[in-house]
C-alpha positions in Angstrom: 113.5 144.8 112.1 115.9 142.1 113.4 115.4 141.2 117.0 118.2 140.5 119.3 118.2 137.2 120.9 117.0 137.2 124.7 120.4 135.8 125.9 122.2 138.8 124.2 119.9 141.2 126.0 120.5 139.4 129.3 124.2 139.3 128.8 124.2 143.2 128.1 122.1 143.7 131.1 124.6 141.6 133.3 127.6 143.3 131.8 126.2 146.7 132.7 125.6 145.7 136.1 129.0 144.4 136.5 130.6 147.4 135.2 128.5 149.8 137.5 130.6 148.4 140.5 133.8 149.5 139.0 134.7 153.1 139.9 135.6 154.0 136.3 131.8 153.0 135.3 130.0 155.0 137.8 131.8 154.2 141.0 129.1 151.8 142.2 131.1 150.8 145.2 131.0 154.2 146.4 127.4 155.0 145.8 126.6 154.1 149.5 129.0 156.6 151.0 128.4 160.2 151.8 130.7 162.9 150.6 132.1 163.5 154.1 132.8 159.6 154.3 134.6 159.4 150.9 136.8 162.4 151.9 137.6 160.9 155.3 138.4 157.6 153.9 140.6 159.2 151.1 142.4 161.0 153.9 142.9 157.9 155.9 144.4 156.2 152.7 146.9 159.1 152.0 147.9 159.2 155.8 148.8 155.4 155.4 150.6 156.2 152.2 152.8 158.9 153.9 153.6 156.6 156.8 154.7 153.9 154.4 156.7 156.1 152.2 158.5 157.5 155.4 159.2 154.0 156.5 160.5 153.1 153.0 157.5 151.0 151.9 155.5 153.1 149.9 151.9 151.8 149.0 150.9 153.2 145.4 147.7 151.0 145.6 146.3 153.1 148.5 147.2 156.3 146.6 145.3 155.0 143.6 142.3 154.0 145.6 142.2 157.6 147.3 142.4 159.2 144.0 139.4 157.1 142.7 137.5 158.2 145.6 138.3 161.7 145.3 137.7 161.8 141.4 134.4 160.0 141.9 133.3 162.5 144.5 134.2 165.4 142.4 133.0 164.0 139.0 129.9 162.1 139.9 128.7 163.9 143.4 129.7 167.6 142.7 132.5 167.6 144.9 130.6 167.6 148.2 130.6 170.5 150.8 134.4 170.6 151.4 135.9 171.4 147.9 139.1 172.8 149.3 140.0 169.5 151.2 139.0 167.5 148.2 141.3 169.5 145.9 144.2 169.5 148.3 143.9 165.6 148.7 143.9 165.3 145.0 147.3 167.1 144.8 148.5 164.6 147.6 147.4 161.6 145.8 148.9 162.5 142.4 152.1 163.5 143.9 152.4 160.2 145.7 151.6 158.2 142.4 154.4 160.2 140.9 152.3 161.9 138.3 154.4 164.9 138.4 152.8 167.2 135.8 149.4 166.4 136.9 150.2 166.9 140.5 151.9 170.2 139.5 148.9 171.6 137.5 146.6 170.5 140.4 149.0 172.3 143.0 149.1 175.5 140.7 145.2 175.5 140.5 144.9 175.0 144.3 147.3 178.0 145.0 145.4 180.2 142.8 142.0 179.0 144.2 142.7 179.0 147.9 145.4 181.9 148.5 144.6 181.9 152.2 144.5 178.2 152.9 146.1 176.8 156.1 147.3 174.0 153.8 149.7 176.3 151.9 152.9 175.2 153.7 152.1 171.6 152.7 151.4 172.8 149.1 154.6 174.7 149.0 156.6 171.8 150.0 154.9 169.3 147.4 155.7 171.9 144.7 159.4 172.1 145.7 159.4 168.2 145.7 158.0 168.1 142.3 160.4 170.7 141.0 163.3 168.8 142.5 162.3 165.5 140.9 162.2 167.2 137.5 165.4 169.1 138.3 167.2 165.8 138.9 165.8 163.9 135.9 168.4 163.4 133.3 166.0 161.7 130.8 164.3 163.5 128.0 162.3 163.2 124.8 163.1 163.7 121.2 160.5 165.7 119.4 162.1 167.7 116.6 165.2 168.1 118.7 166.1 167.0 122.2 163.8 168.2 125.1 165.3 167.3 128.5 162.6 166.6 131.2 164.8 168.8 133.5 163.3 171.8 131.8 159.9 171.2 133.0 161.3 172.1 136.6 161.3 175.8 135.4 157.6 176.5 135.5 157.2 174.6 138.5 159.8 176.7 140.3 158.4 179.9 138.9 155.1 178.9 140.4 156.7 178.4 143.7 158.4 181.8 143.5 155.1 183.6 142.6 152.8 182.1 145.2 155.3 181.7 148.0 157.9 184.6 147.7 158.4 184.7 151.4 158.5 181.0 152.0 161.2 178.5 152.5 162.2 177.6 149.0 161.7 180.7 146.8 165.7 181.4 146.8 166.5 177.9 146.0 163.7 177.9 143.2 165.3 180.9 141.6 168.9 179.4 142.0 167.7 176.3 140.2 165.9 178.1 137.5 169.1 179.9 136.9 171.1 176.8 137.0 169.1 175.0 134.4 169.4 177.9 132.0 173.2 178.3 132.8 173.8 174.7 132.0 171.8 175.1 128.7 174.0 178.1 128.0 170.9 180.4 127.8 172.8 183.2 129.3 170.1 186.0 129.4 167.7 183.7 131.0 170.3 182.6 133.6 171.4 186.1 134.4 167.7 187.3 134.8 167.1 184.4 137.3 170.4 185.2 139.3 169.6 188.9 139.4 166.3 188.3 140.7 167.7 186.1 143.5 170.1 188.8 144.5 167.3 191.4 144.5 164.8 189.6 146.4 167.1 187.4 148.6 170.2 189.1 149.3 171.0 187.3 152.5 170.4 183.8 150.7 173.1 181.1 151.0 173.0 181.2 147.2 173.6 184.8 146.8 177.4 184.3 146.5 177.0 182.0 143.6 174.2 184.2 141.9 176.6 187.1 142.2 179.6 185.4 140.5 177.5 183.8 137.8 175.8 187.2 136.9 179.3 188.2 135.9 180.0 185.0 134.1 176.7 185.2 132.1 177.7 188.8 130.9 181.1 187.2 129.9 179.3 184.6 127.9 177.1 187.1 126.3 180.1 189.1 125.3 181.8 186.2 123.6 182.0 185.5 119.8 180.4 186.1 117.5 178.9 189.2 118.9 182.0 190.7 121.0 179.4 193.0 122.7 181.2 195.9 124.2 178.4 196.5 126.6 178.3 193.1 127.8 182.2 193.0 128.2 182.1 196.1 130.4 179.1 194.8 132.4 181.2 191.5 132.9 184.1 193.5 134.2 182.1 195.6 136.5 180.2 192.6 137.9 183.4 190.4 138.4 185.2 193.4 140.0 182.4 194.1 142.3 182.1 190.5 143.2 185.9 190.4 144.3 185.6 193.8 146.1 182.5 193.0 148.1 182.9 189.4 148.8 186.4 188.8 150.3 185.4 185.4 151.5 183.6 184.4 148.4 183.5 180.8 147.4 184.2 181.7 143.8 187.0 184.1 144.1 189.6 182.1 142.3 187.2 181.5 139.3 186.2 185.3 139.2 189.8 186.3 139.1 190.3 183.9 136.1 187.2 185.2 134.3 188.1 188.9 135.1 191.6 188.2 133.5 189.7 186.9 130.4 187.3 189.9 130.2 190.3 192.3 130.5 192.1 190.4 127.8 189.0 190.6 125.6 188.6 194.5 126.2 192.3 195.0 125.6 192.2 193.1 122.2 189.2 195.1 121.2 191.2 198.4 122.1 194.3 197.1 120.0 192.2 196.2 117.0 190.5 199.8 117.0 194.1 201.2 116.8 194.9 198.7 114.1 192.0 199.8 112.1 193.1 203.4 112.3 196.6 202.5 111.2 195.2 200.8 108.2 193.4 203.8 106.9 196.4 205.9 107.4 195.2 207.8 110.7 198.3 207.5 113.0 196.8 209.8 115.7 193.8 207.5 116.1 196.1 204.4 116.0 198.4 206.1 118.7 195.5 207.1 120.8 193.9 203.6 121.0 197.2 201.9 121.4 198.1 204.2 124.2 194.8 203.3 125.8 195.5 199.7 125.6 198.9 200.1 127.2 197.7 202.3 130.0 194.2 200.7 130.5 195.2 197.0 130.3 199.0 196.6 131.4 200.0 192.9 131.5 197.7 191.8 128.8 198.8 190.2 125.5 197.1 193.2 123.6 199.0 195.6 125.6 202.3 194.0 124.6 201.2 194.2 120.9 200.2 197.9 121.2 203.6 198.8 123.1 205.3 197.3 120.1 203.1 199.1 117.6 203.8 202.4 119.3 207.5 201.9 119.1 207.2 201.0 115.4 205.3 204.4 114.8 208.2 206.3 116.4 207.8 209.6 118.2 204.5 211.2 118.0 204.3 214.1 115.5 204.2 217.7 117.1 202.1 220.3 115.5 204.0 223.6 114.7 203.6 226.2 117.1 201.1 229.1 115.8 202.7 232.1 114.5 202.7 235.2 116.7 200.6 238.1 115.7 202.2 241.5 115.8 201.3 243.3 118.8 200.2 240.2 120.8 201.1 240.4 124.6 204.5 239.2 125.3 205.9 239.2 121.7 207.6 242.7 122.2 205.7 244.5 119.4 203.2 247.2 119.3 202.6 250.1 121.6 204.3 250.2 125.0 
């Protein structure tokens, strides 16, 4: 067997000794601290980070140091006696370092593990800040298609609504979920988010926007190529409801324009139905649907076409009166 030279063995021993003082190789420089000391030191580091950030002078080095202490405590020392504080400070450190997704998953795990924690207000704020950072992100990645980073805000905001439904940000979270799907033209998902906002937070400052956009989502769902009649009718109902219930609504002009579009779509559909009956030689069906177009959607382009088509058909045919039966009352026949 080949023996290693003594200098190789000595060098290896020295290297291991040196590595043991680096946190990632066992955290030797933290070995003399108690769990309580490490937790307190990390807390001091994070307090300085927050002070620096408030003064416009963030100190990521301190945040990294706090995270090293916390992860050493968790991974090498069993977490210590106060795991709740440990896990919350990990969330703070990850958030301070801008590690959004790691901070989000840690915050979500904390919310699930400590549902009655006194730190929940701060956790709620951190989740909202993470969601905002994603929601304002205009970048993305290309992976068999373009995936905007902004979409990562959706699960963050969903977690916020799930765990803090009566908190300060739940209505804003639903508004932003709806806004993301609306901008991506995912109409069903957007409508669902806005309907949840209206149902759970009717007094929200975002209720006016949500009410209007529910109608718009239905309108978009009704568009080509489906021309879904149910969606058209729902769009009409929602937009008319918005205009009736919100006389001071901020979206009235847009709602009126959208409603006019819906009425044109409904009128066109009614006119086309009449045209179908004309082509198959059913003048009664054609006259009925064109009459509905004229009476139900006055002022629309389709109503004008229907009126012209009715004039071209001429007077409606009248069915002959039924023959009188001998002896029927009022005919003068039969017994006195």
